[in-house]
Backbone bond lengths (Angstrom), bond angles and torsions (degrees), N, CA, C in turn:
res aa  C-N    CA-C-N  psi(-1)  N-CA   C-N-CA  omega(-1)  CA-C   N-CA-C  phi
1 M - - - 1.464 - - 1.528 109.70 -
2 L 1.322 116.36 129.71 1.454 120.11 178.46 1.527 109.83 -72.21
3 T 1.327 115.50 136.83 1.456 119.01 178.77 1.524 110.26 -79.09
4 K 1.317 115.37 149.27 1.458 122.14 174.82 1.536 108.13 -84.07
5 R 1.323 115.67 140.60 1.468 120.37 -176.50 1.529 111.71 -100.73
6 I 1.323 114.78 142.99 1.467 122.15 174.52 1.532 107.21 -113.47
7 I 1.334 114.64 122.12 1.465 120.25 -168.39 1.525 111.06 -128.21
8 P 1.324 118.60 106.50 1.465 119.60 171.59 1.528 110.02 -67.59
9 C 1.331 115.03 149.39 1.456 120.60 -179.30 1.522 110.06 -119.52
10 L 1.328 115.82 127.77 1.457 121.58 175.12 1.525 108.69 -102.48
11 D 1.325 116.97 103.90 1.461 120.85 170.53 1.517 106.91 -85.13
12 V 1.332 116.22 116.61 1.459 120.78 -173.24 1.522 110.34 -112.82
13 D 1.331 114.98 131.18 1.463 121.59 177.90 1.524 108.07 -131.04
14 R 1.330 115.49 112.77 1.469 121.81 179.64 1.532 111.98 55.61
15 G 1.320 114.92 42.17 1.452 120.37 172.57 1.512 116.33 88.00
16 R 1.336 118.60 0.66 1.457 121.85 178.82 1.527 110.03 -122.71
17 V 1.341 116.24 146.96 1.455 120.90 173.02 1.529 108.34 -74.38
18 V 1.336 116.17 132.37 1.463 120.40 178.20 1.520 108.81 -130.35
19 K 1.323 116.04 163.34 1.467 120.83 174.64 1.505 108.53 -143.44
20 G 1.329 114.47 131.17 1.460 119.64 179.94 1.515 110.93 -121.10
21 V 1.334 114.68 -171.70 1.464 122.56 174.90 1.523 107.04 -123.07
22 K 1.340 115.32 121.80 1.464 121.92 -177.36 1.531 111.35 52.65
23 F 1.357 114.98 38.95 1.456 124.89 173.48 1.529 114.50 80.03
24 F 1.339 118.07 4.29 1.463 118.85 -178.61 1.532 110.06 -133.83
25 D 1.360 116.41 177.88 1.469 122.71 179.48 1.526 111.48 55.38
26 H 1.325 116.42 54.75 1.456 121.15 -176.02 1.528 111.97 -75.59
27 V 1.316 115.08 143.41 1.463 121.59 173.19 1.526 108.37 -123.13
28 D 1.318 115.32 153.94 1.465 120.83 -177.72 1.528 110.79 -68.21
29 A 1.336 116.01 137.29 1.469 120.63 -179.53 1.522 112.12 -129.88
30 G 1.345 116.76 16.52 1.456 118.24 170.98 1.513 116.05 115.78
31 D 1.324 113.63 -176.05 1.460 122.71 -179.22 1.527 109.79 -86.99
32 P 1.331 118.72 130.38 1.468 119.73 -175.23 1.523 114.06 -62.99
33 V 1.315 117.70 -35.92 1.464 119.65 -179.51 1.527 110.24 -68.04
34 A 1.334 116.46 -44.10 1.469 120.33 178.93 1.525 111.06 -65.47
35 Q 1.330 117.02 -39.91 1.462 120.02 178.46 1.526 111.22 -64.94
36 A 1.319 116.69 -42.19 1.462 120.26 179.13 1.526 110.78 -60.85
37 R 1.316 116.05 -42.39 1.467 120.47 179.53 1.529 110.61 -63.14
38 K 1.330 116.35 -40.50 1.472 120.54 179.46 1.527 110.67 -62.15
39 Y 1.327 116.83 -45.14 1.460 119.72 -177.90 1.524 111.60 -70.12
40 Q 1.309 116.70 -30.57 1.465 120.56 172.93 1.525 109.04 -59.05
41 D 1.330 116.36 -48.23 1.460 121.74 -177.28 1.527 112.02 -66.63
42 E 1.339 116.95 -30.43 1.463 120.62 -177.42 1.530 113.15 -81.04
43 G 1.336 117.05 -10.07 1.455 119.43 176.94 1.510 115.47 95.27
44 A 1.342 117.14 23.84 1.465 119.26 175.43 1.526 109.97 -60.63
45 D 1.319 116.42 146.83 1.460 120.53 -178.41 1.526 111.95 -80.05
46 E 1.312 115.22 -36.30 1.459 121.69 179.38 1.522 107.62 -150.53
47 L 1.321 114.64 173.12 1.455 120.35 175.94 1.522 107.82 -135.40
48 V 1.341 115.95 138.76 1.462 120.92 175.13 1.529 108.31 -112.79
49 F 1.303 115.50 133.91 1.468 123.01 -177.32 1.521 107.64 -123.46
50 Y 1.344 116.89 113.40 1.459 121.04 178.46 1.528 110.03 -114.72
51 D 1.320 116.14 123.45 1.462 121.27 169.42 1.526 105.44 -84.31
52 I 1.333 117.05 95.64 1.463 120.57 -163.36 1.524 114.35 -75.39
53 S 1.335 117.63 -16.00 1.467 118.69 -178.07 1.525 112.95 -108.90
54 A 1.338 117.91 -0.44 1.466 120.71 -175.54 1.527 112.08 -62.50
55 S 1.335 116.76 -47.12 1.468 119.38 -178.34 1.521 111.03 -66.11
56 H 1.331 116.46 -44.65 1.460 120.41 -178.22 1.527 111.33 -63.31
57 E 1.348 115.94 -37.19 1.465 120.50 -177.47 1.523 112.64 -88.76
58 G 1.339 116.27 -2.96 1.454 119.81 177.19 1.514 114.31 66.94
59 R 1.341 116.48 34.91 1.463 119.59 179.74 1.522 110.64 -124.00
60 Q 1.334 115.27 168.53 1.457 120.14 179.24 1.522 110.86 -79.13
61 I 1.311 115.17 153.22 1.453 120.94 175.81 1.532 109.54 -66.55
62 M 1.322 116.17 157.02 1.456 121.45 -175.82 1.524 111.20 -84.19
63 A 1.328 116.28 86.73 1.461 120.80 -177.06 1.521 111.73 -63.68
64 D 1.339 116.93 -30.70 1.467 119.19 -179.94 1.529 110.59 -66.03
65 L 1.329 117.26 -37.67 1.464 120.36 177.95 1.522 110.74 -68.54
66 V 1.322 116.89 -37.51 1.460 120.88 175.39 1.525 109.85 -58.74
67 G 1.334 116.38 -43.78 1.456 120.74 178.09 1.516 112.43 -60.62
68 K 1.329 117.19 -39.93 1.467 121.01 179.46 1.525 111.16 -65.74
69 V 1.333 116.05 -38.79 1.465 119.92 177.41 1.526 110.30 -64.25
70 M 1.333 115.91 -43.70 1.467 119.67 -177.84 1.517 112.91 -68.32
71 D 1.323 116.82 -22.67 1.473 119.99 175.82 1.525 111.26 -67.17
72 E 1.339 116.72 -19.01 1.461 121.22 -173.84 1.523 113.87 -105.15
73 I 1.320 117.97 -13.52 1.462 119.98 -174.59 1.525 110.66 -131.94
74 F 1.333 115.46 162.36 1.465 119.48 175.06 1.523 111.49 -127.19
75 M 1.352 117.64 5.13 1.470 119.23 174.79 1.530 109.01 -82.26
76 P 1.325 117.38 159.73 1.464 120.45 -179.08 1.523 111.84 -61.02
77 L 1.330 115.13 141.24 1.460 121.77 179.28 1.525 109.46 -122.66
78 T 1.328 115.78 127.58 1.465 122.01 171.83 1.516 107.98 -104.05
79 V 1.323 116.75 131.78 1.461 121.28 -176.40 1.522 110.07 -122.33
80 G 1.337 116.74 136.32 1.449 120.79 178.08 1.516 111.31 -146.95
81 G 1.324 114.49 167.08 1.456 121.22 179.63 1.516 110.90 109.32
82 G 1.318 117.32 114.05 1.457 120.64 176.41 1.513 115.67 78.57
83 I 1.340 117.87 11.90 1.466 120.50 178.13 1.532 108.08 -85.53
84 R 1.326 116.06 109.89 1.461 120.79 -175.79 1.519 113.15 -110.35
85 T 1.330 116.78 -23.71 1.456 120.77 -173.51 1.518 110.50 -136.50
86 L 1.318 115.64 168.38 1.464 120.81 174.65 1.522 110.48 -62.50
87 D 1.325 117.82 -34.92 1.467 120.99 177.22 1.524 111.36 -62.20
88 D 1.343 117.17 -40.08 1.468 120.65 177.02 1.520 110.23 -60.61
89 A 1.319 116.06 -45.33 1.466 120.32 179.69 1.523 110.77 -63.21
90 T 1.324 116.20 -41.34 1.463 120.92 -179.91 1.522 110.84 -61.61
91 R 1.327 116.76 -41.83 1.459 121.65 -179.82 1.527 111.15 -60.07
92 L 1.318 117.08 -38.72 1.467 120.78 -178.45 1.524 112.04 -76.09
93 I 1.316 116.87 -37.89 1.471 119.73 174.39 1.524 109.42 -61.74
94 Q 1.309 116.95 -41.08 1.469 121.20 178.62 1.521 111.88 -66.70
95 A 1.351 116.71 -27.94 1.464 121.00 178.33 1.524 112.18 -77.72
96 G 1.353 116.53 -10.14 1.460 119.87 175.58 1.506 115.81 123.20
97 A 1.335 118.13 -5.42 1.463 119.49 178.53 1.528 110.50 -66.55
98 E 1.333 116.61 139.60 1.464 120.26 175.71 1.524 110.98 -85.26
99 K 1.346 115.83 -31.63 1.460 121.04 179.69 1.531 108.58 -134.65
100 V 1.325 115.82 152.43 1.455 120.98 172.41 1.520 108.54 -119.59
101 S 1.311 115.12 140.14 1.463 121.54 -177.79 1.520 109.12 -111.86
102 V 1.328 115.66 123.91 1.460 120.71 179.67 1.520 108.99 -112.94
103 N 1.330 114.60 142.84 1.451 119.66 -176.59 1.526 109.78 -135.54
104 S 1.328 116.54 -86.49 1.468 120.87 -174.69 1.523 112.29 -57.69
105 A 1.342 116.66 -47.76 1.465 120.04 -176.59 1.521 111.64 -65.29
106 A 1.344 116.60 -33.07 1.463 119.82 179.62 1.525 111.49 -69.81
107 V 1.336 116.67 -33.82 1.464 119.59 176.91 1.531 109.58 -65.17
108 K 1.328 115.56 -41.69 1.464 120.25 -179.26 1.523 111.91 -74.27
109 N 1.339 116.00 -31.71 1.461 121.57 -178.71 1.525 109.27 -139.54
110 P 1.337 118.23 81.22 1.465 121.41 -176.75 1.537 113.34 -55.58
111 Q 1.321 117.45 -25.32 1.454 120.91 -179.58 1.522 111.93 -61.37
112 L 1.341 116.88 -20.99 1.469 120.79 178.54 1.528 110.87 -59.39
113 I 1.323 117.43 -37.47 1.461 120.61 177.77 1.522 110.00 -60.69
114 F 1.319 116.24 -46.35 1.467 120.89 179.70 1.526 110.96 -61.29
115 E 1.345 117.03 -42.37 1.472 120.89 -177.44 1.527 111.36 -64.58
116 I 1.324 116.94 -42.47 1.467 119.99 -179.96 1.519 110.61 -67.88
117 A 1.334 116.64 -42.66 1.466 120.45 -179.87 1.527 111.30 -64.62
118 R 1.322 116.37 -37.45 1.465 119.57 179.72 1.526 111.24 -66.17
119 K 1.333 117.98 -36.93 1.460 120.75 -177.55 1.525 113.14 -83.15
120 F 1.343 116.68 -41.23 1.466 119.78 -172.22 1.524 114.04 -113.99
121 G 1.316 117.09 -7.25 1.457 120.27 179.23 1.523 111.94 97.25
122 R 1.320 114.13 155.57 1.465 120.73 -179.53 1.524 111.54 -59.91
123 C 1.325 117.04 -36.78 1.464 120.88 -176.23 1.526 112.84 -64.63
124 A 1.325 117.19 -22.18 1.464 121.19 -179.58 1.522 112.68 -95.49
125 T 1.325 116.89 -0.28 1.459 121.76 -171.78 1.528 110.36 -111.52
126 V 1.316 116.03 111.19 1.462 122.19 -175.53 1.529 109.70 -115.85
127 L 1.321 116.02 134.76 1.457 120.47 170.92 1.517 108.03 -93.48
128 G 1.328 116.49 117.12 1.455 121.39 170.53 1.515 107.99 -89.41
129 L 1.312 117.60 123.46 1.460 120.62 -173.20 1.521 109.46 -125.52
130 D 1.333 115.89 115.11 1.463 121.71 174.25 1.520 107.70 -94.64
131 A 1.323 115.64 110.83 1.460 121.64 -174.95 1.518 110.24 -112.76
132 N 1.326 115.54 146.29 1.451 120.40 -179.76 1.522 109.94 -138.48
133 R 1.324 116.24 141.47 1.450 120.82 172.44 1.529 107.85 -84.34
134 V 1.310 116.65 117.14 1.468 120.78 -179.15 1.531 109.00 -127.35
135 T 1.308 115.91 156.51 1.461 121.26 177.75 1.522 108.90 -108.80
136 K 1.317 115.65 121.79 1.459 121.48 178.64 1.524 108.84 -131.04
137 D 1.317 115.31 129.37 1.470 121.43 179.97 1.521 111.68 54.49
138 G 1.345 114.57 35.73 1.453 119.72 174.99 1.514 116.19 83.56
139 S 1.327 117.47 0.06 1.469 119.81 179.03 1.517 110.32 -127.81
140 E 1.340 115.72 153.24 1.465 120.30 -178.35 1.520 111.04 -80.44
141 M 1.324 114.19 143.59 1.468 121.59 177.92 1.521 108.43 -135.25
142 W 1.333 116.02 140.63 1.457 120.38 172.20 1.526 106.84 -92.37
143 E 1.325 116.49 108.76 1.460 121.50 -170.43 1.528 111.83 -110.71
144 V 1.324 116.07 143.55 1.468 123.11 174.93 1.526 108.97 -81.87
145 F 1.340 115.44 131.51 1.461 121.31 177.57 1.532 109.57 -116.06
146 V 1.333 116.30 153.78 1.463 122.32 179.78 1.524 109.96 -131.62
147 N 1.347 114.48 179.98 1.469 121.94 179.82 1.531 111.75 54.74
148 G 1.336 114.42 54.42 1.456 119.66 178.08 1.506 113.38 63.25
149 G 1.321 116.85 34.09 1.452 121.42 177.51 1.516 114.52 78.79
150 R 1.323 117.00 13.44 1.468 120.94 -176.24 1.520 113.92 -90.91
151 V 1.334 116.86 -23.75 1.461 120.17 -170.52 1.529 110.69 -127.99
152 G 1.322 116.58 121.96 1.454 120.97 173.98 1.521 110.33 -77.60
153 T 1.315 116.16 148.67 1.472 120.13 -176.32 1.522 113.70 -109.23
154 G 1.333 116.92 -17.09 1.459 119.88 -173.29 1.521 113.10 81.43
155 I 1.345 117.02 -3.05 1.466 121.71 -179.82 1.523 109.46 -84.76
156 R 1.304 115.63 135.83 1.461 120.48 178.81 1.532 110.56 -79.97
157 V 1.325 115.41 136.86 1.461 121.62 -177.44 1.526 111.56 -54.64
158 M 1.320 118.04 -46.96 1.464 120.40 -174.44 1.522 111.59 -66.30
159 D 1.325 117.28 -34.80 1.460 120.08 177.21 1.521 110.82 -66.73
160 W 1.326 116.48 -41.13 1.465 121.43 -174.46 1.526 111.51 -71.03
161 V 1.325 118.69 -39.85 1.469 119.07 -178.11 1.519 110.77 -66.34
162 K 1.319 117.24 -37.18 1.470 120.10 178.87 1.527 110.92 -67.98
163 Q 1.335 116.37 -40.35 1.460 119.64 178.52 1.526 110.81 -65.73
164 A 1.325 116.63 -42.49 1.465 120.53 -179.22 1.519 111.44 -62.61
165 E 1.326 116.85 -39.88 1.468 120.32 177.52 1.524 110.17 -62.52
166 E 1.312 117.31 -43.47 1.463 120.99 179.35 1.525 112.09 -63.28
167 L 1.326 117.14 -32.85 1.463 121.60 -179.00 1.526 112.84 -76.73
168 G 1.344 117.41 -17.88 1.457 119.36 177.06 1.506 116.08 127.34
169 A 1.324 118.58 3.01 1.467 119.37 176.13 1.521 109.68 -60.90
170 G 1.332 116.31 135.47 1.459 120.57 -179.23 1.506 113.62 -102.59
171 E 1.333 116.28 -5.09 1.462 121.04 -179.38 1.522 107.96 -163.07
172 I 1.318 116.06 151.49 1.461 121.47 176.90 1.522 108.72 -125.30
173 V 1.315 116.48 127.13 1.460 121.37 169.91 1.528 106.58 -100.49
174 L 1.314 115.69 108.48 1.458 122.10 -175.79 1.520 109.30 -96.93
175 N 1.320 116.26 107.07 1.451 120.94 179.09 1.525 109.07 -106.21
176 V 1.315 116.22 110.04 1.460 120.72 -178.07 1.525 108.60 -88.49
177 M 1.317 115.62 111.45 1.456 121.61 -171.20 1.521 112.97 -61.99
178 N 1.328 117.37 -35.87 1.467 120.03 -178.43 1.529 111.75 -61.67
179 A 1.324 116.23 -26.56 1.462 120.43 -178.34 1.522 112.79 -98.80
180 D 1.342 117.87 -17.12 1.468 122.78 -171.80 1.527 112.28 -55.32
181 G 1.336 115.38 126.51 1.454 121.27 174.11 1.516 115.50 73.69
182 T 1.333 118.27 -1.23 1.459 120.98 -177.02 1.518 112.10 -78.78
183 T 1.336 117.68 -22.37 1.468 125.46 -174.00 1.528 111.51 56.33
184 E 1.333 116.90 27.45 1.464 121.32 -179.59 1.531 112.61 -106.64
185 G 1.327 116.21 7.53 1.458 120.06 177.97 1.510 112.56 111.38
186 Y 1.318 115.20 154.09 1.462 122.15 179.65 1.523 110.82 -72.29
187 D 1.319 115.84 163.57 1.464 120.81 172.18 1.528 106.83 -83.04
188 L 1.310 116.16 94.61 1.470 121.01 -173.89 1.517 111.96 -67.67
189 E 1.315 116.76 -37.14 1.460 120.34 -177.89 1.531 111.28 -63.97
190 M 1.333 116.52 -50.34 1.452 119.02 -178.07 1.528 111.09 -68.01
191 T 1.328 116.99 -39.62 1.465 120.50 -179.88 1.524 110.81 -62.27
192 A 1.312 117.23 -44.67 1.467 120.59 179.50 1.526 111.12 -64.78
193 A 1.321 116.59 -39.83 1.466 120.06 -179.51 1.519 111.19 -63.03
194 V 1.335 116.40 -44.36 1.469 120.41 179.03 1.527 110.21 -67.29
195 S 1.323 117.36 -45.17 1.468 121.47 -178.93 1.524 111.52 -58.96
196 D 1.326 116.19 -38.52 1.466 120.66 -178.22 1.526 112.40 -78.36
197 A 1.341 116.58 -18.92 1.470 120.11 -175.58 1.524 113.19 -86.44
198 V 1.340 117.00 -18.26 1.468 120.19 -177.22 1.518 110.03 -125.32
199 K 1.318 115.66 162.75 1.466 121.05 179.74 1.518 112.31 -98.02
200 I 1.329 117.85 -9.78 1.464 122.09 -178.82 1.529 109.90 -89.82
201 P 1.342 118.06 159.55 1.465 120.35 -179.22 1.526 112.44 -61.82
202 V 1.319 114.85 144.34 1.462 122.11 175.37 1.529 108.79 -118.65
203 V 1.319 115.34 127.64 1.458 122.61 176.93 1.526 107.50 -101.39
204 A 1.327 117.14 120.20 1.460 121.40 -179.88 1.517 109.89 -81.10
205 S 1.324 115.94 138.39 1.464 120.98 -179.37 1.518 109.66 -144.05
206 G 1.338 115.18 141.14 1.452 120.56 174.54 1.505 114.15 105.69
207 G 1.351 116.77 102.63 1.455 120.25 171.14 1.507 117.61 116.06
208 A 1.348 118.54 -2.60 1.466 119.74 -177.19 1.528 111.07 -63.93
209 G 1.336 115.54 125.03 1.455 119.75 176.99 1.518 112.99 -128.87
210 S 1.337 116.43 -8.51 1.460 120.96 -178.10 1.515 109.52 -160.08
211 P 1.338 117.26 162.79 1.466 120.02 174.06 1.525 112.32 -58.59
212 Q 1.335 117.51 -32.82 1.466 120.44 178.77 1.519 111.00 -62.76
213 H 1.332 117.57 -39.07 1.465 120.34 177.43 1.522 110.77 -60.60
214 I 1.331 115.91 -40.73 1.463 120.06 -179.63 1.529 110.21 -68.83
215 L 1.321 117.00 -40.85 1.465 120.17 175.00 1.529 110.63 -58.52
216 D 1.320 116.19 -43.49 1.464 120.67 -178.58 1.528 111.47 -61.02
217 V 1.327 117.27 -44.84 1.468 119.09 -174.81 1.529 111.78 -73.65
218 L 1.329 116.88 -26.86 1.461 120.06 178.04 1.523 112.23 -79.54
219 T 1.311 116.83 -19.60 1.465 121.20 -179.17 1.530 109.95 -107.98
220 T 1.301 117.14 -73.81 1.469 120.96 179.63 1.522 112.12 -61.23
221 G 1.340 116.57 -37.67 1.458 121.21 -178.81 1.516 114.40 -82.53
222 H 1.343 117.37 -6.69 1.469 123.06 175.93 1.537 113.09 60.80
223 A 1.327 118.51 19.36 1.467 120.86 -179.20 1.523 110.87 -74.74
224 D 1.320 115.21 151.13 1.466 121.08 177.28 1.527 111.73 -86.55
225 A 1.325 116.00 -21.57 1.459 121.21 -178.76 1.519 108.49 -154.73
226 A 1.330 115.70 158.22 1.459 121.00 178.61 1.518 109.10 -123.35
227 L 1.313 114.81 127.33 1.460 121.69 176.42 1.521 107.83 -101.67
228 A 1.327 116.61 138.52 1.464 120.37 179.65 1.520 109.65 -146.62
229 A 1.321 115.64 156.06 1.464 120.31 -178.50 1.524 111.12 -133.42
230 S 1.323 116.78 -65.38 1.471 120.77 -171.98 1.527 112.82 -53.94
231 I 1.326 117.74 -47.69 1.469 119.03 -174.58 1.523 111.77 -66.70
232 F 1.324 116.89 -25.34 1.458 120.33 178.66 1.535 111.86 -88.43
233 H 1.328 117.35 -45.72 1.463 120.86 -175.52 1.525 112.28 -60.76
234 F 1.328 116.36 -39.53 1.463 119.91 -173.52 1.522 113.28 -100.18
235 G 1.346 116.16 12.53 1.456 121.23 170.48 1.511 115.81 76.64
236 T 1.335 118.45 16.26 1.463 120.71 178.62 1.523 110.27 -63.27
237 F 1.333 115.30 -46.58 1.458 122.28 174.33 1.522 107.77 -141.54
238 S 1.322 115.94 154.17 1.464 120.09 173.71 1.521 109.30 -97.11
239 V 1.321 115.79 164.09 1.462 120.08 175.72 1.527 110.01 -58.19
240 G 1.325 116.64 -41.66 1.457 121.02 -179.95 1.517 113.07 -61.56
241 Q 1.315 116.61 -41.11 1.465 120.10 178.91 1.531 111.19 -64.17
242 V 1.320 116.15 -41.58 1.463 120.17 179.12 1.521 110.06 -63.55
243 K 1.327 116.57 -44.71 1.464 119.35 -178.50 1.528 111.99 -64.45
244 K 1.314 117.15 -39.84 1.469 119.48 178.01 1.525 110.50 -63.90
245 Y 1.315 116.81 -41.01 1.463 121.59 177.70 1.529 110.32 -58.50
246 L 1.332 115.75 -44.98 1.458 120.16 -179.38 1.530 110.97 -67.08
247 A 1.332 116.29 -45.13 1.467 120.08 -178.61 1.528 111.40 -61.88
248 D 1.323 115.95 -38.66 1.464 120.36 179.75 1.531 111.73 -65.00
249 R 1.324 116.53 -18.36 1.459 121.53 -178.73 1.524 111.90 -110.11
250 G 1.313 115.50 19.54 1.457 120.89 170.68 1.511 117.27 86.26
251 V 1.329 116.62 9.75 1.472 119.45 178.30 1.529 108.20 -88.86
252 A 1.313 116.30 131.92 1.466 121.29 179.98 1.531 109.76 -75.64
253 V 1.311 116.80 115.38 1.466 122.39 177.22 1.521 108.85 -136.11
254 R 1.320 115.38 160.60 1.466 120.22 177.10 1.524 108.57 -87.91
255 L 1.323 115.32 113.78 1.468 120.83 179.96 1.520 110.55 -94.89
256 V 1.329 116.37 140.27 1.469 120.42 -179.86 1.516 109.12 -83.54
């Protein structure tokens, strides 16, 4: 039986970890190197590092900071934000990232997914997907957003995940903006729909407020992994506490 992964997320803005609600109103949540070290010690399975303002500001991700984080940990690191070209992805892999996550640039140039997968393999190629429930012409639509959740694309979530899988994405991190930072639970309906539509792993993101929420998304939501930030950054629960909760309820996880 494959174990379910618990993945803390470091949203980094100008060198500091931040956490917002629905992508805005960010507050400081600490130093990324210190946070990475803490999650290493707590038994996190992986770590995700997003430079959340790189795409919006039109700059490159901070590869030097990625290198500093990797000097402190040995668990897999996925890095995203501001990756526009294969050269950008190469720079981050060389800095120590195991996977690179593409979002805005991949929407504008889907071929980027194919190029990264061809050079580094499907396992290193992650689609970061910022999804939002929007109402258009009186009906709800699950829409893909870019530029740190600032710009709607008109692209339907289900169409995009299938295309990304065909192009070579080996994993999808589905961040549902309506739930992000609310600590009121993941969007189980959208997560399950995406998980059932593709054959590659889906990492649920957005809304974790308790171990029960994580249990729900790994079972009802059919996710392969759960990403969380607020409950870990501010000490509400530790990674170890979440894993014990899951294990006690029959979910296969890696215990330290």
